[in-house]
C-alpha positions in Angstrom: -44.2 -5.6 33.0 -41.7 -7.9 34.7 -38.1 -6.9 34.8 -35.9 -6.8 32.3 -33.0 -9.7 33.1 -30.0 -8.2 31.5 -26.8 -10.1 31.1 -23.6 -7.7 31.9 -21.2 -8.8 29.7 -17.4 -8.1 31.1 -16.5 -5.6 28.2 -14.1 -2.6 29.6 -14.9 0.1 26.8 -18.8 -0.4 27.4 -20.3 1.1 30.9 -23.6 -0.4 32.2 -25.7 2.1 31.6 -24.5 1.9 27.7 -25.2 -2.0 27.9 -28.7 -1.3 29.8 -29.6 1.5 27.3 -28.2 -1.0 23.9 -30.9 -3.9 25.6 -33.6 -2.1 25.9 -32.9 -0.2 22.4 -32.6 -3.6 20.8 -35.0 -4.7 22.2 -37.9 -2.1 21.3 -36.3 -2.4 17.5 -36.9 -6.4 17.3 -40.3 -5.9 18.3 -39.8 -7.8 21.6 -40.9 -4.9 23.5 -44.0 -3.6 22.5 -45.5 0.2 21.7 -46.9 1.5 25.1 -45.9 -1.0 27.0 -44.5 0.0 30.3 -40.7 -0.4 31.4 -40.0 -1.4 35.1 -39.4 2.4 37.5 -35.9 3.1 37.7 -35.5 2.0 41.9 -37.2 -0.9 40.8 -34.8 -2.2 37.5 -32.0 -0.5 39.7 -32.8 -2.9 42.5 -33.3 -6.1 40.1 -29.9 -5.4 38.3 -27.7 -4.6 41.6 -26.7 -1.3 40.1 -26.8 2.2 40.9 -30.4 4.1 40.3 -28.0 6.8 38.3 -27.0 4.2 36.0 -30.4 3.5 34.8 -31.5 6.9 35.0 -28.9 7.6 32.5 -29.7 4.8 30.0 -33.3 5.8 30.3 -33.3 9.5 29.4 -31.1 8.4 26.8 -33.8 6.1 25.4 -36.2 9.0 26.2 -33.9 11.4 24.3 -33.7 9.4 21.3 -37.4 8.9 20.7 -37.5 4.7 22.0 -39.1 5.7 24.9 -41.5 8.8 26.2 -41.7 9.5 29.7 -45.5 10.4 31.2 -45.3 12.4 34.3 -46.5 10.3 37.4 -46.9 6.9 35.4 -43.3 5.9 34.4 -41.5 5.1 31.3 -43.6 3.9 28.0 -42.1 2.2 24.7 -42.4 4.7 22.2 -43.6 4.0 18.5 -40.8 4.0 16.2 -41.6 4.5 12.5 -39.5 7.2 11.0 -36.4 6.6 13.6 -32.9 6.7 11.4 -30.9 3.8 11.8 -27.7 4.2 10.6 -27.7 0.2 10.4 -29.7 0.6 7.7 -32.6 -1.8 9.3 -35.5 -1.0 11.4 -34.9 -4.3 13.2 -30.8 -5.6 12.1 -30.2 -9.1 12.8 -26.4 -8.8 13.4 -24.9 -8.1 16.4 -25.6 -4.3 17.7 -22.8 -2.2 17.8 -21.7 0.6 19.8 -23.4 3.9 19.4 -20.8 5.0 18.0 -19.5 2.5 15.0 -18.1 3.5 12.0 -19.1 1.7 8.4 -16.9 1.1 5.8 -16.4 2.8 3.4 -16.8 2.6 -0.9 -13.4 3.6 -2.8 -14.1 6.1 -4.7 -13.9 6.3 -8.6 -13.4 2.2 -8.9 -12.4 0.7 -12.3 -15.7 -1.4 -14.0 -13.2 -3.8 -15.2 -15.8 -4.2 -19.0 -12.6 -2.6 -20.9 -11.1 -4.4 -24.3 -12.3 -6.2 -26.6 -11.8 -10.0 -25.4 -14.7 -12.6 -24.9 -14.5 -12.8 -21.2 -16.5 -10.3 -19.7 -16.0 -10.6 -15.5 -18.7 -8.4 -14.4 -21.5 -10.2 -16.3 -20.0 -14.1 -14.8 -19.7 -15.5 -11.5 -16.3 -14.3 -10.1 -15.1 -16.4 -6.6 -14.4 -13.9 -3.6 -11.3 -11.6 -4.1 -8.6 -12.9 -3.1 -5.7 -10.4 -3.5 -6.7 -7.0 -4.9 -4.0 -5.2 -7.0 -5.6 -2.0 -6.7 -3.2 0.9 -8.1 -5.1 3.0 -5.5 -4.9 1.3 -2.1 -2.0 2.1 -0.2 -0.5 0.4 3.2 -2.5 1.3 6.5 -1.3 -1.1 8.8 2.3 1.1 9.8 0.2 4.6 10.1 1.6 6.3 13.2 -2.3 5.6 14.9 -0.6 6.5 18.5 1.4 9.9 17.5 -2.2 11.2 16.0 -3.8 10.5 18.5 -1.6 12.0 20.5 -1.9 14.8 18.7 -5.3 15.1 18.6 -5.9 14.8 22.0 -2.9 17.7 23.1 -5.2 19.8 20.5 -8.4 19.4 21.8 -6.8 20.1 25.3 -5.7 23.3 24.7 -8.2 23.7 22.3 -10.3 27.2 22.8 -12.6 29.5 21.7 -11.0 30.9 18.6 -10.7 27.2 17.0 -14.2 26.4 16.1 -14.3 29.7 14.7 -15.0 30.1 11.3 -11.4 30.4 10.3 -9.9 31.7 6.5 -11.2 30.6 3.4 -7.7 29.8 1.9 -7.0 27.6 5.5 -5.2 28.8 8.1 -2.0 30.4 8.1 -0.2 28.2 10.2 -0.9 25.6 7.8 -0.3 26.8 4.9 3.2 28.4 5.7 3.8 24.9 7.2 2.5 23.4 3.6 4.6 25.9 1.3 7.7 25.5 3.2 7.6 21.6 2.7 6.6 22.1 -1.2 9.7 24.7 -1.8 12.4 21.7 0.1 10.9 18.7 -1.0 9.6 19.8 -4.8 11.4 23.0 -5.5 8.2 24.9 -5.4 8.4 28.8 -5.2 5.5 30.2 -3.4 4.5 31.9 -0.7 1.6 31.2 2.1 -0.9 33.6 0.4 -0.7 31.6 -3.1 -1.6 28.3 -1.3 -5.2 27.3 -1.2 -6.2 24.0 1.3 -9.2 22.3 0.4 -11.2 18.8 1.6 -9.8 17.3 -1.9 -8.7 17.9 -5.3 -12.2 18.3 -6.4 -13.3 21.0 -4.3 -10.2 22.5 -5.6 -10.5 21.8 -9.5 -14.2 23.2 -8.8 -12.5 26.6 -7.5 -10.3 26.6 -10.6 -13.3 26.7 -12.6 -14.9 29.8 -10.8 -11.2 31.4 -11.7 -10.7 30.0 -14.9 -14.0 30.7 -16.2 -17.0 28.5 -18.0 -16.2 26.3 -21.3 -12.8 26.6 -21.4 -11.3 23.9 -23.5 -8.9 21.8 -21.5 -6.3 19.5 -23.1 -5.7 16.1 -21.5 -3.2 13.6 -21.5 -4.3 10.0 -22.8 -4.8 8.2 -21.0 -5.5 10.1 -17.8 -6.8 10.7 -14.2 -10.4 9.8 -15.4 -11.8 11.2 -11.8 -9.9 15.1 -12.9 -11.8 13.8 -16.2 -15.3 13.7 -15.3 -14.8 16.8 -13.0 -13.7 18.6 -16.0 -17.1 17.2 -17.7 -19.6 18.3 -15.5 -17.9 22.1 -16.1 -18.9 22.0 -19.8 -15.2 22.2 -20.3 -14.1 21.7 -23.7 -12.1 18.4 -23.6 -9.0 17.5 -25.9 -7.6 14.7 -25.5 -4.0 14.2 -26.5 -2.2 11.0 -26.6 1.0 10.3 -25.1 4.5 9.3 -25.9 7.3 8.3 -24.0 8.2 11.7 -22.9 4.8 13.0 -21.9 2.0 14.9 -23.9 2.8 15.6 -27.4 2.9 19.3 -27.8 2.9 19.4 -31.1 -0.4 18.1 -31.2 -1.6 20.3 -28.2 -0.5 23.4 -30.5 -3.4 22.2 -32.9 -6.0 22.6 -30.4 -7.8 25.8 -28.9 -6.9 24.3 -25.7 -6.3 27.1 -22.9 -5.8 24.5 -19.9 -3.3 21.7 -20.3 -3.6 19.0 -17.2 -0.6 17.3 -16.7 1.4 14.7 -14.3 4.8 15.7 -15.1 6.8 13.8 -12.4 4.6 10.8 -12.4 2.0 10.5 -14.7 -1.0 8.3 -14.1 -1.2 5.4 -15.2 1.9 5.3 -17.6 4.2 6.2 -15.2 5.5 8.3 -17.7 8.0 10.7 -16.0 8.5 14.5 -18.2 11.5 15.2 -19.1 13.0 18.8 -19.0 13.1 19.2 -23.2 9.8 18.5 -22.8 8.6 20.7 -19.6 10.8 23.3 -21.3 8.0 23.6 -24.4 5.5 22.7 -22.2 6.0 25.8 -20.4 7.0 27.6 -23.6 3.4 26.9 -25.2 1.9 28.5 -22.0 3.9 32.0 -22.3 2.4 32.0 -26.3 -1.0 32.9 -25.4 -2.2 35.5 -22.6 -4.4 33.5 -20.7 -3.1 30.1 -21.2 -2.2 27.9 -18.1 -0.5 24.4 -17.4 -2.4 22.5 -14.0 0.6 20.4 -12.7 -1.4 17.6 -11.0 1.6 16.1 -8.4 -0.2 13.7 -6.6 2.6 11.2 -5.7 5.6 12.3 -5.7 6.7 11.5 -2.8 7.2 7.6 -3.6 10.7 7.7 -5.5 12.8 5.0 -5.8 16.0 5.4 -7.7 17.9 8.5 -8.6 17.1 11.8 -7.6 13.6 13.7 -6.7 12.5 14.7 -10.0 11.6 19.0 -9.1 8.2 20.1 -9.9 7.4 21.8 -13.1 6.5 24.5 -11.0 9.7 24.9 -10.4 10.6 25.7 -13.7 7.8 28.3 -14.3 9.3 31.9 -14.4 5.9 33.7 -15.6 3.3 32.5 -13.3 1.3 29.8 -15.6 1.4 26.5 -13.8 -0.9 25.8 -11.2 0.5 23.4 -9.1 -1.6 20.5 -6.8 -0.7 18.4 -4.4 -2.6 15.8 -1.7 -1.9 14.1 1.5 -4.4 11.0 0.4 -1.5 9.0 -0.6 1.3 10.1 1.5 -0.4 9.8 5.0 -4.4 8.5 4.6 -6.8 8.7 2.3 -8.8 9.9 5.1 -7.3 12.8 5.6 -9.1 14.3 2.9 -6.5 17.3 2.5 -5.3 18.7 -0.4 -3.8 21.9 -1.8 -3.1 23.6 -4.5 -0.5 26.9 -5.5 -1.8 30.0 -7.5 0.1 32.0 -9.9 0.2 35.4 -8.7 -2.0 36.6 -11.4 -4.4 34.5 -10.9 -5.0 35.2 -6.6 -6.5 38.8 -7.6 -9.2 36.7 -9.6 -9.8 34.0 -7.1 -10.3 36.2 -4.2 -12.9 38.7 -6.3 -14.7 35.5 -7.4 -14.2 33.1 -4.4 -13.1 34.9 -1.3 -16.9 34.0 0.1 -16.1 30.2 -0.1 -15.7 28.8 3.1 -12.9 26.9 4.2 -14.1 23.2 3.5 -11.4 21.2 6.2 -12.3 21.3 9.8 -9.7 23.9 11.2 -9.1 21.1 14.3 -8.2 18.8 11.2 -5.8 21.3 9.7 -4.2 21.8 13.1 -3.4 18.2 13.4 -2.2 17.6 10.2 0.2 21.1 10.4 1.5 19.9 14.1 2.4 16.5 12.4 4.0 17.8 9.3 6.1 21.0 11.2 7.2 18.5 14.1 8.9 16.1 12.1 6.3 13.1 12.5 5.6 13.3 8.3 9.0 13.2 7.8 9.4 10.2 9.8 6.2 8.4 8.5 7.0 9.3 4.9 11.0 7.7 5.0 9.4 4.6 6.8 6.9 4.2 4.2 9.4 5.1 1.5 11.4 1.8 2.6 8.3 -0.2 2.9 7.5 0.4 -0.7 10.5 0.0 -2.1 10.9 -3.1 -0.7 7.5 -4.3 -2.1 8.4 -3.0 -5.6 11.5 -4.3 -5.5 9.9 -7.9 -4.4 7.3 -7.5 -7.4 9.6 -6.8 -10.2 11.4 -9.8 -8.8 8.9 -12.0 -9.1 7.2 -11.5 -12.1 10.3 -12.2 -13.9 8.6 -15.1 -15.6 6.0 -12.6 -17.4 8.7 -11.4 -19.2 8.0 -13.3 -22.2 4.5 -11.9 -22.5 4.9 -9.1 -21.3 7.0 -5.7 -20.6 7.7 -4.2 -17.8 6.8 -0.4 -17.3 6.2 2.3 -14.7 8.5 1.1 -12.3 10.6 3.0 -10.0 8.1 5.5 -8.5 4.2 5.7 -7.4 2.4 2.0 -5.5 2.3 0.0 -9.2 3.9 -0.8 -11.9 2.2 -1.8 -15.9 2.4 -5.1 -17.6 2.2 -4.6 -21.4 0.8 -7.7 -23.4 3.7 -8.0 -26.1 1.5 -10.3 -28.6 -1.7 -8.0 -27.7 -3.6 -10.3 -25.8 -7.2 -8.3 -24.9 -7.4 -6.4 -21.3 -10.8 -8.4 -20.7 -9.4 -11.5 -21.2 -6.5 -11.1 -19.0 -8.9 -9.6 -16.5 -10.9 -12.3 -16.5 -8.4 -15.1 -16.5 -7.2 -13.3 -13.1 -11.1 -12.5 -11.8 -11.5 -16.6 -12.2 -8.5 -17.3 -10.2 -9.7 -14.7 -7.1 -7.8 -11.7 -8.4 -8.8 -8.3 -8.9 -6.8 -6.4 -12.0 -7.5 -2.7 -13.2 -6.7 -2.3 -17.0 -5.3 0.7 -18.6 -8.4 1.4 -20.9 -10.3 2.4 -17.7 -7.8 5.9 -17.6 -9.0 6.6 -21.3 -11.0 9.2 -21.9 -12.8 7.7 -24.8 -15.2 5.1 -23.0 -12.8 2.2 -22.4 -11.4 1.4 -26.0 -7.7 0.5 -26.1 -5.6 3.5 -26.1 -2.9 5.0 -28.2 0.7 3.3 -28.3 2.9 2.6 -26.9 0.1 1.5 -23.7 -1.7 -1.1 -25.7 -3.2 -3.5 -24.0 -1.7 -2.8 -20.5 -2.4 -4.2 -16.6 -2.0 -1.8 -13.9 -0.6 -3.7 -11.1 -1.1 -2.7 -7.6 1.2 -3.5 -4.8 1.0 -0.7 -2.2 -1.8 -2.1 -0.1 0.0 -6.0 -0.6 3.0 -6.7 1.9 5.5 -9.5 0.2 4.0 -12.3 1.2 0.7 -11.3 -0.4 2.3 -10.7 -3.6 3.5 -13.8 -3.4 0.9 -15.8 -3.0 -1.2 -13.0 -5.5 1.4 -14.0 -8.4 0.9 -17.6 -7.9 -2.0 -17.2 -8.8 -2.3 -14.5 -11.4 0.7 -17.4 -13.0 -1.7 -19.9 -13.0 -4.9 -17.5 -14.3 -2.4 -16.6 -16.8 -0.6 -20.2 -18.0 -2.0 -20.4 -21.4 0.4 -17.3 -22.5 2.9 -17.3 -20.4 
């Protein structure tokens, strides 16, 4: 065949052999090089392109290794049949520009609401809506200020100093150094009393809840606040747990209603309940601890998912800090305080459950890479996490205060709640405008909103008072200019009610 005409691009991060590799690979994918067609020899192509022969050798070698070419002794290189070859772009012959060999794709945010809640006449899921211009997700965080350079430096230093031990399996509960660092951090920031032996590290709370099912047993009756964190509810459902929905009041879970159930486990978020933002006062906390102490096998799961972000008053101590009888199972995560992709959660078991864990779950390998554990440990231990957290508190507080100021014109129709903590506030309609109407009107202006009914266990019905028809307005991922423009469109969308 003729020599290949490859136009090299002046790209600092792409070597010549990679450009040759990508050109030939894409020509084969598009069908421009046919199965069985012979390619130029490495010497011939190197002379034609005016590159070193070793450069072409490396490119051909990669194509042979991936199955695009086959090398026939004394004959040369030929195009292989490509049926069945894995193509991570999702198409054998992609029309878009070829990406790097190690390109990264988008990641779907887990557990997104469907926006079909409420009883309004508008159903945004069934209508053709404009593209989303501003997404007020209560789950989103700001990643623009993440210390990428610091994380990269720590990673590089760890890999340079890595030895064979780091690539061994490691401890099931997570590396001791990280567990020790987490225990110290929890004690200083949340008042949690624990030893590193009580800490279990896992890839997200889903995995940790799975371990709890092995520790607590099957078919355990569990009480959850209504509304609640829906993902935890679905995980408990998958365990075939008997789930009791306990309506909330302004202080959190109603303990008297809890006593009327056969629940052995109470799942609560006392420091900042999701989605309502309620902070459980000390009196209610003591009632809940008293309930747990009334039964030999009763426990409280405390999900402390975003306790780091509080903008008024003193930090709220963890419920576990008041537990004197070993009844609280404490859970937390770095997904909001650092980044969602970190996927590192932790659980603090009461001493009485440690023996059961080691008997029933001690053979499970840790689900977090030891390299990731080492990076996270140094990020926290060396003070980078504290500095980053203080910076993000200041940024989020600024957005929080700006948002409250911009919402003044909404207060005639909407009651504001859940402020001064977390990454979202709540707007509750005073005249009980259906959620579906509010979300649908906003969607037609390119605004994506989230209703509180999506957090209800009953399948999207309106929650009990005092939360009624409520919208969750997240601000974590939106800068002040975006908040202002988004609220301007929201005001236009809701003009009939304001």
